[in-house]
mmCIF entry with sequence, helices, sheets and N, C-alpha, C, O atoms, coordinates in Angstrom:
data_MODEL
# 
_entry.id   MODEL 
# 
_entity.id                         1 
_entity.type                       polymer 
_entity.pdbx_number_of_molecules   1 
# 
_entity_poly.entity_id                      1 
_entity_poly.type                           'polypeptide(L)' 
_entity_poly.nstd_linkage                   no 
_entity_poly.nstd_monomer                   no 
_entity_poly.pdbx_seq_one_letter_code       MMYPGMMQAEPQPPISANVRMYLRVVGFVVVASAIYFYGDFIEMPDMAPYM 
_entity_poly.pdbx_seq_one_letter_code_can   MMYPGMMQAEPQPPISANVRMYLRVVGFVVVASAIYFYGDFIEMPDMAPYM 
_entity_poly.pdbx_strand_id                 A 
# 
loop_
_entity_poly_seq.entity_id 
_entity_poly_seq.num 
_entity_poly_seq.mon_id 
_entity_poly_seq.hetero 
1 1  MET n 
1 2  MET n 
1 3  TYR n 
1 4  PRO n 
1 5  GLY n 
1 6  MET n 
1 7  MET n 
1 8  GLN n 
1 9  ALA n 
1 10 GLU n 
1 11 PRO n 
1 12 GLN n 
1 13 PRO n 
1 14 PRO n 
1 15 ILE n 
1 16 SER n 
1 17 ALA n 
1 18 ASN n 
1 19 VAL n 
1 20 ARG n 
1 21 MET n 
1 22 TYR n 
1 23 LEU n 
1 24 ARG n 
1 25 VAL n 
1 26 VAL n 
1 27 GLY n 
1 28 PHE n 
1 29 VAL n 
1 30 VAL n 
1 31 VAL n 
1 32 ALA n 
1 33 SER n 
1 34 ALA n 
1 35 ILE n 
1 36 TYR n 
1 37 PHE n 
1 38 TYR n 
1 39 GLY n 
1 40 ASP n 
1 41 PHE n 
1 42 ILE n 
1 43 GLU n 
1 44 MET n 
1 45 PRO n 
1 46 ASP n 
1 47 MET n 
1 48 ALA n 
1 49 PRO n 
1 50 TYR n 
1 51 MET n 
# 
_struct_asym.id          A 
_struct_asym.entity_id   1 
# 
loop_
_struct_conf.conf_type_id 
_struct_conf.id 
_struct_conf.pdbx_PDB_helix_id 
_struct_conf.beg_label_comp_id 
_struct_conf.beg_label_asym_id 
_struct_conf.beg_label_seq_id 
_struct_conf.pdbx_beg_PDB_ins_code 
_struct_conf.end_label_comp_id 
_struct_conf.end_label_asym_id 
_struct_conf.end_label_seq_id 
_struct_conf.pdbx_end_PDB_ins_code 
_struct_conf.beg_auth_comp_id 
_struct_conf.beg_auth_asym_id 
_struct_conf.beg_auth_seq_id 
_struct_conf.end_auth_comp_id 
_struct_conf.end_auth_asym_id 
_struct_conf.end_auth_seq_id 
_struct_conf.pdbx_PDB_helix_class 
_struct_conf.details 
_struct_conf.pdbx_PDB_helix_length 
HELX_P HELX_P1 AA1 ALA A 17 ? TYR A 38 ? ALA A 17 TYR A 38 1 ? 22 
HELX_P HELX_P2 AA2 GLY A 39 ? PHE A 41 ? GLY A 39 PHE A 41 5 ? 3  
HELX_P HELX_P3 AA3 ALA A 48 ? TYR A 50 ? ALA A 48 TYR A 50 5 ? 3  
# 
_struct_conf_type.id          HELX_P 
_struct_conf_type.criteria    ? 
_struct_conf_type.reference   ? 
# 
loop_
_atom_site.group_PDB 
_atom_site.id 
_atom_site.type_symbol 
_atom_site.label_atom_id 
_atom_site.label_alt_id 
_atom_site.label_comp_id 
_atom_site.label_asym_id 
_atom_site.label_entity_id 
_atom_site.label_seq_id 
_atom_site.pdbx_PDB_ins_code 
_atom_site.Cartn_x 
_atom_site.Cartn_y 
_atom_site.Cartn_z 
_atom_site.occupancy 
_atom_site.B_iso_or_equiv 
_atom_site.pdbx_formal_charge 
_atom_site.auth_seq_id 
_atom_site.auth_comp_id 
_atom_site.auth_asym_id 
_atom_site.auth_atom_id 
_atom_site.pdbx_PDB_model_num 
ATOM 1   N N  . MET A 1 1  ? 149.295 123.749 131.918 1.00 0.00 ? 1  MET A N  1 
ATOM 2   C CA . MET A 1 1  ? 149.126 123.283 133.275 1.00 0.00 ? 1  MET A CA 1 
ATOM 3   C C  . MET A 1 1  ? 150.001 122.043 133.462 1.00 0.00 ? 1  MET A C  1 
ATOM 4   O O  . MET A 1 1  ? 149.971 121.119 132.649 1.00 0.00 ? 1  MET A O  1 
ATOM 5   N N  . MET A 1 2  ? 150.762 122.040 134.520 1.00 0.00 ? 2  MET A N  1 
ATOM 6   C CA . MET A 1 2  ? 151.669 120.925 134.786 1.00 0.00 ? 2  MET A CA 1 
ATOM 7   C C  . MET A 1 2  ? 151.142 120.111 135.963 1.00 0.00 ? 2  MET A C  1 
ATOM 8   O O  . MET A 1 2  ? 150.657 120.660 136.952 1.00 0.00 ? 2  MET A O  1 
ATOM 9   N N  . TYR A 1 3  ? 151.244 118.852 135.840 1.00 0.00 ? 3  TYR A N  1 
ATOM 10  C CA . TYR A 1 3  ? 150.842 117.948 136.908 1.00 0.00 ? 3  TYR A CA 1 
ATOM 11  C C  . TYR A 1 3  ? 152.084 117.353 137.550 1.00 0.00 ? 3  TYR A C  1 
ATOM 12  O O  . TYR A 1 3  ? 153.121 117.237 136.898 1.00 0.00 ? 3  TYR A O  1 
ATOM 13  N N  . PRO A 1 4  ? 151.992 116.972 138.822 1.00 0.00 ? 4  PRO A N  1 
ATOM 14  C CA . PRO A 1 4  ? 153.154 116.344 139.460 1.00 0.00 ? 4  PRO A CA 1 
ATOM 15  C C  . PRO A 1 4  ? 153.526 115.062 138.725 1.00 0.00 ? 4  PRO A C  1 
ATOM 16  O O  . PRO A 1 4  ? 152.658 114.253 138.396 1.00 0.00 ? 4  PRO A O  1 
ATOM 17  N N  . GLY A 1 5  ? 154.776 114.887 138.478 1.00 0.00 ? 5  GLY A N  1 
ATOM 18  C CA . GLY A 1 5  ? 155.248 113.687 137.808 1.00 0.00 ? 5  GLY A CA 1 
ATOM 19  C C  . GLY A 1 5  ? 155.427 113.847 136.314 1.00 0.00 ? 5  GLY A C  1 
ATOM 20  O O  . GLY A 1 5  ? 155.986 112.959 135.669 1.00 0.00 ? 5  GLY A O  1 
ATOM 21  N N  . MET A 1 6  ? 154.970 114.951 135.741 1.00 0.00 ? 6  MET A N  1 
ATOM 22  C CA . MET A 1 6  ? 155.115 115.125 134.296 1.00 0.00 ? 6  MET A CA 1 
ATOM 23  C C  . MET A 1 6  ? 156.560 115.374 133.895 1.00 0.00 ? 6  MET A C  1 
ATOM 24  O O  . MET A 1 6  ? 156.947 115.085 132.762 1.00 0.00 ? 6  MET A O  1 
ATOM 25  N N  . MET A 1 7  ? 157.351 115.898 134.795 1.00 0.00 ? 7  MET A N  1 
ATOM 26  C CA . MET A 1 7  ? 158.734 116.210 134.470 1.00 0.00 ? 7  MET A CA 1 
ATOM 27  C C  . MET A 1 7  ? 159.681 115.073 134.828 1.00 0.00 ? 7  MET A C  1 
ATOM 28  O O  . MET A 1 7  ? 160.888 115.185 134.617 1.00 0.00 ? 7  MET A O  1 
ATOM 29  N N  . GLN A 1 8  ? 159.153 113.990 135.361 1.00 0.00 ? 8  GLN A N  1 
ATOM 30  C CA . GLN A 1 8  ? 160.009 112.863 135.706 1.00 0.00 ? 8  GLN A CA 1 
ATOM 31  C C  . GLN A 1 8  ? 160.451 112.148 134.434 1.00 0.00 ? 8  GLN A C  1 
ATOM 32  O O  . GLN A 1 8  ? 159.736 112.129 133.432 1.00 0.00 ? 8  GLN A O  1 
ATOM 33  N N  . ALA A 1 9  ? 161.625 111.571 134.496 1.00 0.00 ? 9  ALA A N  1 
ATOM 34  C CA . ALA A 1 9  ? 162.130 110.814 133.357 1.00 0.00 ? 9  ALA A CA 1 
ATOM 35  C C  . ALA A 1 9  ? 161.331 109.521 133.206 1.00 0.00 ? 9  ALA A C  1 
ATOM 36  O O  . ALA A 1 9  ? 160.816 108.972 134.181 1.00 0.00 ? 9  ALA A O  1 
ATOM 37  N N  . GLU A 1 10 ? 161.242 109.049 131.967 1.00 0.00 ? 10 GLU A N  1 
ATOM 38  C CA . GLU A 1 10 ? 160.543 107.791 131.726 1.00 0.00 ? 10 GLU A CA 1 
ATOM 39  C C  . GLU A 1 10 ? 161.305 106.659 132.400 1.00 0.00 ? 10 GLU A C  1 
ATOM 40  O O  . GLU A 1 10 ? 162.535 106.679 132.435 1.00 0.00 ? 10 GLU A O  1 
ATOM 41  N N  . PRO A 1 11 ? 160.598 105.677 132.934 1.00 0.00 ? 11 PRO A N  1 
ATOM 42  C CA . PRO A 1 11 ? 161.295 104.544 133.540 1.00 0.00 ? 11 PRO A CA 1 
ATOM 43  C C  . PRO A 1 11 ? 162.038 103.740 132.475 1.00 0.00 ? 11 PRO A C  1 
ATOM 44  O O  . PRO A 1 11 ? 161.533 103.530 131.372 1.00 0.00 ? 11 PRO A O  1 
ATOM 45  N N  . GLN A 1 12 ? 163.210 103.307 132.815 1.00 0.00 ? 12 GLN A N  1 
ATOM 46  C CA . GLN A 1 12 ? 164.003 102.519 131.883 1.00 0.00 ? 12 GLN A CA 1 
ATOM 47  C C  . GLN A 1 12 ? 163.457 101.093 131.828 1.00 0.00 ? 12 GLN A C  1 
ATOM 48  O O  . GLN A 1 12 ? 163.060 100.549 132.858 1.00 0.00 ? 12 GLN A O  1 
ATOM 49  N N  . PRO A 1 13 ? 163.431 100.485 130.650 1.00 0.00 ? 13 PRO A N  1 
ATOM 50  C CA . PRO A 1 13 ? 162.966 99.097  130.573 1.00 0.00 ? 13 PRO A CA 1 
ATOM 51  C C  . PRO A 1 13 ? 163.929 98.180  131.325 1.00 0.00 ? 13 PRO A C  1 
ATOM 52  O O  . PRO A 1 13 ? 165.129 98.452  131.378 1.00 0.00 ? 13 PRO A O  1 
ATOM 53  N N  . PRO A 1 14 ? 163.415 97.102  131.904 1.00 0.00 ? 14 PRO A N  1 
ATOM 54  C CA . PRO A 1 14 ? 164.281 96.213  132.691 1.00 0.00 ? 14 PRO A CA 1 
ATOM 55  C C  . PRO A 1 14 ? 165.328 95.492  131.848 1.00 0.00 ? 14 PRO A C  1 
ATOM 56  O O  . PRO A 1 14 ? 166.367 95.083  132.365 1.00 0.00 ? 14 PRO A O  1 
ATOM 57  N N  . ILE A 1 15 ? 165.057 95.334  130.545 1.00 0.00 ? 15 ILE A N  1 
ATOM 58  C CA . ILE A 1 15 ? 165.996 94.657  129.649 1.00 0.00 ? 15 ILE A CA 1 
ATOM 59  C C  . ILE A 1 15 ? 166.332 95.627  128.521 1.00 0.00 ? 15 ILE A C  1 
ATOM 60  O O  . ILE A 1 15 ? 165.448 96.297  127.988 1.00 0.00 ? 15 ILE A O  1 
ATOM 61  N N  . SER A 1 16 ? 167.596 95.698  128.163 1.00 0.00 ? 16 SER A N  1 
ATOM 62  C CA . SER A 1 16 ? 167.993 96.629  127.103 1.00 0.00 ? 16 SER A CA 1 
ATOM 63  C C  . SER A 1 16 ? 167.446 96.177  125.752 1.00 0.00 ? 16 SER A C  1 
ATOM 64  O O  . SER A 1 16 ? 167.036 95.028  125.591 1.00 0.00 ? 16 SER A O  1 
ATOM 65  N N  . ALA A 1 17 ? 167.444 97.082  124.796 1.00 0.00 ? 17 ALA A N  1 
ATOM 66  C CA . ALA A 1 17 ? 166.894 96.788  123.470 1.00 0.00 ? 17 ALA A CA 1 
ATOM 67  C C  . ALA A 1 17 ? 167.694 95.695  122.765 1.00 0.00 ? 17 ALA A C  1 
ATOM 68  O O  . ALA A 1 17 ? 167.122 94.865  122.058 1.00 0.00 ? 17 ALA A O  1 
ATOM 69  N N  . ASN A 1 18 ? 169.002 95.692  122.952 1.00 0.00 ? 18 ASN A N  1 
ATOM 70  C CA . ASN A 1 18 ? 169.826 94.664  122.305 1.00 0.00 ? 18 ASN A CA 1 
ATOM 71  C C  . ASN A 1 18 ? 169.514 93.281  122.853 1.00 0.00 ? 18 ASN A C  1 
ATOM 72  O O  . ASN A 1 18 ? 169.450 92.315  122.092 1.00 0.00 ? 18 ASN A O  1 
ATOM 73  N N  . VAL A 1 19 ? 169.319 93.173  124.155 1.00 0.00 ? 19 VAL A N  1 
ATOM 74  C CA . VAL A 1 19 ? 169.014 91.877  124.757 1.00 0.00 ? 19 VAL A CA 1 
ATOM 75  C C  . VAL A 1 19 ? 167.646 91.400  124.294 1.00 0.00 ? 19 VAL A C  1 
ATOM 76  O O  . VAL A 1 19 ? 167.471 90.214  124.014 1.00 0.00 ? 19 VAL A O  1 
ATOM 77  N N  . ARG A 1 20 ? 166.666 92.311  124.208 1.00 0.00 ? 20 ARG A N  1 
ATOM 78  C CA . ARG A 1 20 ? 165.338 91.928  123.727 1.00 0.00 ? 20 ARG A CA 1 
ATOM 79  C C  . ARG A 1 20 ? 165.396 91.452  122.279 1.00 0.00 ? 20 ARG A C  1 
ATOM 80  O O  . ARG A 1 20 ? 164.738 90.474  121.923 1.00 0.00 ? 20 ARG A O  1 
ATOM 81  N N  . MET A 1 21 ? 166.176 92.131  121.444 1.00 0.00 ? 21 MET A N  1 
ATOM 82  C CA . MET A 1 21 ? 166.315 91.709  120.052 1.00 0.00 ? 21 MET A CA 1 
ATOM 83  C C  . MET A 1 21 ? 166.960 90.326  119.976 1.00 0.00 ? 21 MET A C  1 
ATOM 84  O O  . MET A 1 21 ? 166.519 89.473  119.206 1.00 0.00 ? 21 MET A O  1 
ATOM 85  N N  . TYR A 1 22 ? 168.002 90.107  120.774 1.00 0.00 ? 22 TYR A N  1 
ATOM 86  C CA . TYR A 1 22 ? 168.672 88.814  120.803 1.00 0.00 ? 22 TYR A CA 1 
ATOM 87  C C  . TYR A 1 22 ? 167.700 87.716  121.234 1.00 0.00 ? 22 TYR A C  1 
ATOM 88  O O  . TYR A 1 22 ? 167.674 86.645  120.628 1.00 0.00 ? 22 TYR A O  1 
ATOM 89  N N  . LEU A 1 23 ? 166.898 87.968  122.275 1.00 0.00 ? 23 LEU A N  1 
ATOM 90  C CA . LEU A 1 23 ? 165.947 86.963  122.741 1.00 0.00 ? 23 LEU A CA 1 
ATOM 91  C C  . LEU A 1 23 ? 164.876 86.675  121.694 1.00 0.00 ? 23 LEU A C  1 
ATOM 92  O O  . LEU A 1 23 ? 164.457 85.527  121.548 1.00 0.00 ? 23 LEU A O  1 
ATOM 93  N N  . ARG A 1 24 ? 164.429 87.686  120.970 1.00 0.00 ? 24 ARG A N  1 
ATOM 94  C CA . ARG A 1 24 ? 163.442 87.461  119.906 1.00 0.00 ? 24 ARG A CA 1 
ATOM 95  C C  . ARG A 1 24 ? 164.014 86.586  118.802 1.00 0.00 ? 24 ARG A C  1 
ATOM 96  O O  . ARG A 1 24 ? 163.349 85.666  118.327 1.00 0.00 ? 24 ARG A O  1 
ATOM 97  N N  . VAL A 1 25 ? 165.257 86.871  118.391 1.00 0.00 ? 25 VAL A N  1 
ATOM 98  C CA . VAL A 1 25 ? 165.884 86.091  117.324 1.00 0.00 ? 25 VAL A CA 1 
ATOM 99  C C  . VAL A 1 25 ? 166.098 84.656  117.783 1.00 0.00 ? 25 VAL A C  1 
ATOM 100 O O  . VAL A 1 25 ? 165.802 83.719  117.042 1.00 0.00 ? 25 VAL A O  1 
ATOM 101 N N  . VAL A 1 26 ? 166.608 84.477  118.994 1.00 0.00 ? 26 VAL A N  1 
ATOM 102 C CA . VAL A 1 26 ? 166.843 83.126  119.507 1.00 0.00 ? 26 VAL A CA 1 
ATOM 103 C C  . VAL A 1 26 ? 165.520 82.377  119.638 1.00 0.00 ? 26 VAL A C  1 
ATOM 104 O O  . VAL A 1 26 ? 165.442 81.201  119.286 1.00 0.00 ? 26 VAL A O  1 
ATOM 105 N N  . GLY A 1 27 ? 164.486 83.037  120.136 1.00 0.00 ? 27 GLY A N  1 
ATOM 106 C CA . GLY A 1 27 ? 163.176 82.393  120.255 1.00 0.00 ? 27 GLY A CA 1 
ATOM 107 C C  . GLY A 1 27 ? 162.622 81.987  118.908 1.00 0.00 ? 27 GLY A C  1 
ATOM 108 O O  . GLY A 1 27 ? 162.064 80.898  118.771 1.00 0.00 ? 27 GLY A O  1 
ATOM 109 N N  . PHE A 1 28 ? 162.767 82.851  117.902 1.00 0.00 ? 28 PHE A N  1 
ATOM 110 C CA . PHE A 1 28 ? 162.285 82.512  116.566 1.00 0.00 ? 28 PHE A CA 1 
ATOM 111 C C  . PHE A 1 28 ? 163.032 81.308  116.009 1.00 0.00 ? 28 PHE A C  1 
ATOM 112 O O  . PHE A 1 28 ? 162.420 80.410  115.431 1.00 0.00 ? 28 PHE A O  1 
ATOM 113 N N  . VAL A 1 29 ? 164.355 81.285  116.178 1.00 0.00 ? 29 VAL A N  1 
ATOM 114 C CA . VAL A 1 29 ? 165.152 80.170  115.665 1.00 0.00 ? 29 VAL A CA 1 
ATOM 115 C C  . VAL A 1 29 ? 164.778 78.875  116.378 1.00 0.00 ? 29 VAL A C  1 
ATOM 116 O O  . VAL A 1 29 ? 164.692 77.826  115.740 1.00 0.00 ? 29 VAL A O  1 
ATOM 117 N N  . VAL A 1 30 ? 164.557 78.931  117.679 1.00 0.00 ? 30 VAL A N  1 
ATOM 118 C CA . VAL A 1 30 ? 164.185 77.728  118.431 1.00 0.00 ? 30 VAL A CA 1 
ATOM 119 C C  . VAL A 1 30 ? 162.833 77.201  117.971 1.00 0.00 ? 30 VAL A C  1 
ATOM 120 O O  . VAL A 1 30 ? 162.679 76.000  117.751 1.00 0.00 ? 30 VAL A O  1 
ATOM 121 N N  . VAL A 1 31 ? 161.855 78.084  117.824 1.00 0.00 ? 31 VAL A N  1 
ATOM 122 C CA . VAL A 1 31 ? 160.523 77.647  117.401 1.00 0.00 ? 31 VAL A CA 1 
ATOM 123 C C  . VAL A 1 31 ? 160.562 77.123  115.972 1.00 0.00 ? 31 VAL A C  1 
ATOM 124 O O  . VAL A 1 31 ? 159.956 76.093  115.680 1.00 0.00 ? 31 VAL A O  1 
ATOM 125 N N  . ALA A 1 32 ? 161.262 77.812  115.080 1.00 0.00 ? 32 ALA A N  1 
ATOM 126 C CA . ALA A 1 32 ? 161.351 77.351  113.694 1.00 0.00 ? 32 ALA A CA 1 
ATOM 127 C C  . ALA A 1 32 ? 162.058 76.001  113.612 1.00 0.00 ? 32 ALA A C  1 
ATOM 128 O O  . ALA A 1 32 ? 161.650 75.137  112.837 1.00 0.00 ? 32 ALA A O  1 
ATOM 129 N N  . SER A 1 33 ? 163.111 75.812  114.401 1.00 0.00 ? 33 SER A N  1 
ATOM 130 C CA . SER A 1 33 ? 163.816 74.532  114.409 1.00 0.00 ? 33 SER A CA 1 
ATOM 131 C C  . SER A 1 33 ? 162.935 73.423  114.962 1.00 0.00 ? 33 SER A C  1 
ATOM 132 O O  . SER A 1 33 ? 162.934 72.310  114.437 1.00 0.00 ? 33 SER A O  1 
ATOM 133 N N  . ALA A 1 34 ? 162.186 73.718  116.019 1.00 0.00 ? 34 ALA A N  1 
ATOM 134 C CA . ALA A 1 34 ? 161.298 72.710  116.597 1.00 0.00 ? 34 ALA A CA 1 
ATOM 135 C C  . ALA A 1 34 ? 160.228 72.301  115.593 1.00 0.00 ? 34 ALA A C  1 
ATOM 136 O O  . ALA A 1 34 ? 159.916 71.116  115.473 1.00 0.00 ? 34 ALA A O  1 
ATOM 137 N N  . ILE A 1 35 ? 159.663 73.263  114.874 1.00 0.00 ? 35 ILE A N  1 
ATOM 138 C CA . ILE A 1 35 ? 158.656 72.927  113.861 1.00 0.00 ? 35 ILE A CA 1 
ATOM 139 C C  . ILE A 1 35 ? 159.296 72.121  112.732 1.00 0.00 ? 35 ILE A C  1 
ATOM 140 O O  . ILE A 1 35 ? 158.694 71.169  112.237 1.00 0.00 ? 35 ILE A O  1 
ATOM 141 N N  . TYR A 1 36 ? 160.490 72.487  112.327 1.00 0.00 ? 36 TYR A N  1 
ATOM 142 C CA . TYR A 1 36 ? 161.155 71.791  111.227 1.00 0.00 ? 36 TYR A CA 1 
ATOM 143 C C  . TYR A 1 36 ? 161.497 70.355  111.608 1.00 0.00 ? 36 TYR A C  1 
ATOM 144 O O  . TYR A 1 36 ? 161.239 69.430  110.838 1.00 0.00 ? 36 TYR A O  1 
ATOM 145 N N  . PHE A 1 37 ? 162.079 70.163  112.796 1.00 0.00 ? 37 PHE A N  1 
ATOM 146 C CA . PHE A 1 37 ? 162.546 68.833  113.173 1.00 0.00 ? 37 PHE A CA 1 
ATOM 147 C C  . PHE A 1 37 ? 161.452 67.953  113.770 1.00 0.00 ? 37 PHE A C  1 
ATOM 148 O O  . PHE A 1 37 ? 161.466 66.739  113.565 1.00 0.00 ? 37 PHE A O  1 
ATOM 149 N N  . TYR A 1 38 ? 160.505 68.538  114.503 1.00 0.00 ? 38 TYR A N  1 
ATOM 150 C CA . TYR A 1 38 ? 159.498 67.742  115.197 1.00 0.00 ? 38 TYR A CA 1 
ATOM 151 C C  . TYR A 1 38 ? 158.094 67.962  114.655 1.00 0.00 ? 38 TYR A C  1 
ATOM 152 O O  . TYR A 1 38 ? 157.125 67.535  115.284 1.00 0.00 ? 38 TYR A O  1 
ATOM 153 N N  . GLY A 1 39 ? 157.958 68.610  113.521 1.00 0.00 ? 39 GLY A N  1 
ATOM 154 C CA . GLY A 1 39 ? 156.647 68.882  112.956 1.00 0.00 ? 39 GLY A CA 1 
ATOM 155 C C  . GLY A 1 39 ? 155.908 67.638  112.518 1.00 0.00 ? 39 GLY A C  1 
ATOM 156 O O  . GLY A 1 39 ? 154.677 67.643  112.473 1.00 0.00 ? 39 GLY A O  1 
ATOM 157 N N  . ASP A 1 40 ? 156.627 66.564  112.191 1.00 0.00 ? 40 ASP A N  1 
ATOM 158 C CA . ASP A 1 40 ? 155.975 65.328  111.757 1.00 0.00 ? 40 ASP A CA 1 
ATOM 159 C C  . ASP A 1 40 ? 155.247 64.636  112.898 1.00 0.00 ? 40 ASP A C  1 
ATOM 160 O O  . ASP A 1 40 ? 154.346 63.834  112.651 1.00 0.00 ? 40 ASP A O  1 
ATOM 161 N N  . PHE A 1 41 ? 155.612 64.924  114.132 1.00 0.00 ? 41 PHE A N  1 
ATOM 162 C CA . PHE A 1 41 ? 154.969 64.276  115.272 1.00 0.00 ? 41 PHE A CA 1 
ATOM 163 C C  . PHE A 1 41 ? 153.634 64.923  115.623 1.00 0.00 ? 41 PHE A C  1 
ATOM 164 O O  . PHE A 1 41 ? 152.854 64.353  116.386 1.00 0.00 ? 41 PHE A O  1 
ATOM 165 N N  . ILE A 1 42 ? 153.364 66.096  115.080 1.00 0.00 ? 42 ILE A N  1 
ATOM 166 C CA . ILE A 1 42 ? 152.128 66.816  115.391 1.00 0.00 ? 42 ILE A CA 1 
ATOM 167 C C  . ILE A 1 42 ? 151.088 66.463  114.338 1.00 0.00 ? 42 ILE A C  1 
ATOM 168 O O  . ILE A 1 42 ? 151.344 66.583  113.140 1.00 0.00 ? 42 ILE A O  1 
ATOM 169 N N  . GLU A 1 43 ? 149.932 66.033  114.780 1.00 0.00 ? 43 GLU A N  1 
ATOM 170 C CA . GLU A 1 43 ? 148.852 65.681  113.866 1.00 0.00 ? 43 GLU A CA 1 
ATOM 171 C C  . GLU A 1 43 ? 148.104 66.954  113.477 1.00 0.00 ? 43 GLU A C  1 
ATOM 172 O O  . GLU A 1 43 ? 147.458 67.582  114.316 1.00 0.00 ? 43 GLU A O  1 
ATOM 173 N N  . MET A 1 44 ? 148.193 67.324  112.219 1.00 0.00 ? 44 MET A N  1 
ATOM 174 C CA . MET A 1 44 ? 147.504 68.514  111.732 1.00 0.00 ? 44 MET A CA 1 
ATOM 175 C C  . MET A 1 44 ? 146.163 68.094  111.132 1.00 0.00 ? 44 MET A C  1 
ATOM 176 O O  . MET A 1 44 ? 146.103 67.087  110.427 1.00 0.00 ? 44 MET A O  1 
ATOM 177 N N  . PRO A 1 45 ? 145.087 68.837  111.393 1.00 0.00 ? 45 PRO A N  1 
ATOM 178 C CA . PRO A 1 45 ? 143.789 68.481  110.824 1.00 0.00 ? 45 PRO A CA 1 
ATOM 179 C C  . PRO A 1 45 ? 143.771 68.689  109.310 1.00 0.00 ? 45 PRO A C  1 
ATOM 180 O O  . PRO A 1 45 ? 144.468 69.551  108.774 1.00 0.00 ? 45 PRO A O  1 
ATOM 181 N N  . ASP A 1 46 ? 142.969 67.891  108.652 1.00 0.00 ? 46 ASP A N  1 
ATOM 182 C CA . ASP A 1 46 ? 142.848 68.001  107.204 1.00 0.00 ? 46 ASP A CA 1 
ATOM 183 C C  . ASP A 1 46 ? 142.031 69.240  106.862 1.00 0.00 ? 46 ASP A C  1 
ATOM 184 O O  . ASP A 1 46 ? 140.968 69.464  107.440 1.00 0.00 ? 46 ASP A O  1 
ATOM 185 N N  . MET A 1 47 ? 142.522 70.041  105.929 1.00 0.00 ? 47 MET A N  1 
ATOM 186 C CA . MET A 1 47 ? 141.842 71.282  105.569 1.00 0.00 ? 47 MET A CA 1 
ATOM 187 C C  . MET A 1 47 ? 140.922 71.104  104.363 1.00 0.00 ? 47 MET A C  1 
ATOM 188 O O  . MET A 1 47 ? 140.377 72.091  103.868 1.00 0.00 ? 47 MET A O  1 
ATOM 189 N N  . ALA A 1 48 ? 140.731 69.867  103.872 1.00 0.00 ? 48 ALA A N  1 
ATOM 190 C CA . ALA A 1 48 ? 139.942 69.629  102.665 1.00 0.00 ? 48 ALA A CA 1 
ATOM 191 C C  . ALA A 1 48 ? 138.506 70.149  102.771 1.00 0.00 ? 48 ALA A C  1 
ATOM 192 O O  . ALA A 1 48 ? 138.020 70.721  101.795 1.00 0.00 ? 48 ALA A O  1 
ATOM 193 N N  . PRO A 1 49 ? 137.796 69.985  103.893 1.00 0.00 ? 49 PRO A N  1 
ATOM 194 C CA . PRO A 1 49 ? 136.406 70.470  103.925 1.00 0.00 ? 49 PRO A CA 1 
ATOM 195 C C  . PRO A 1 49 ? 136.295 71.981  103.794 1.00 0.00 ? 49 PRO A C  1 
ATOM 196 O O  . PRO A 1 49 ? 135.239 72.486  103.413 1.00 0.00 ? 49 PRO A O  1 
ATOM 197 N N  . TYR A 1 50 ? 137.339 72.700  104.094 1.00 0.00 ? 50 TYR A N  1 
ATOM 198 C CA . TYR A 1 50 ? 137.277 74.156  104.061 1.00 0.00 ? 50 TYR A CA 1 
ATOM 199 C C  . TYR A 1 50 ? 137.701 74.733  102.718 1.00 0.00 ? 50 TYR A C  1 
ATOM 200 O O  . TYR A 1 50 ? 137.621 75.946  102.521 1.00 0.00 ? 50 TYR A O  1 
ATOM 201 N N  . MET A 1 51 ? 138.142 73.907  101.807 1.00 0.00 ? 51 MET A N  1 
ATOM 202 C CA . MET A 1 51 ? 138.641 74.419  100.529 1.00 0.00 ? 51 MET A CA 1 
ATOM 203 C C  . MET A 1 51 ? 137.587 74.313  99.463  1.00 0.00 ? 51 MET A C  1 
ATOM 204 O O  . MET A 1 51 ? 137.825 74.696  98.318  1.00 0.00 ? 51 MET A O  1 
# 
């Protein structure tokens, strides 16, 4: 049994796969760099009570 719309092509994503991969890599590098360079300014809680 066929329903209307089953034969339609899938909608194309608004951003191509290469652009999405590039944005993921750039985002990862930016976040990793921010943690590396500015991580000392963030106060991390002491984990001693949980160990």
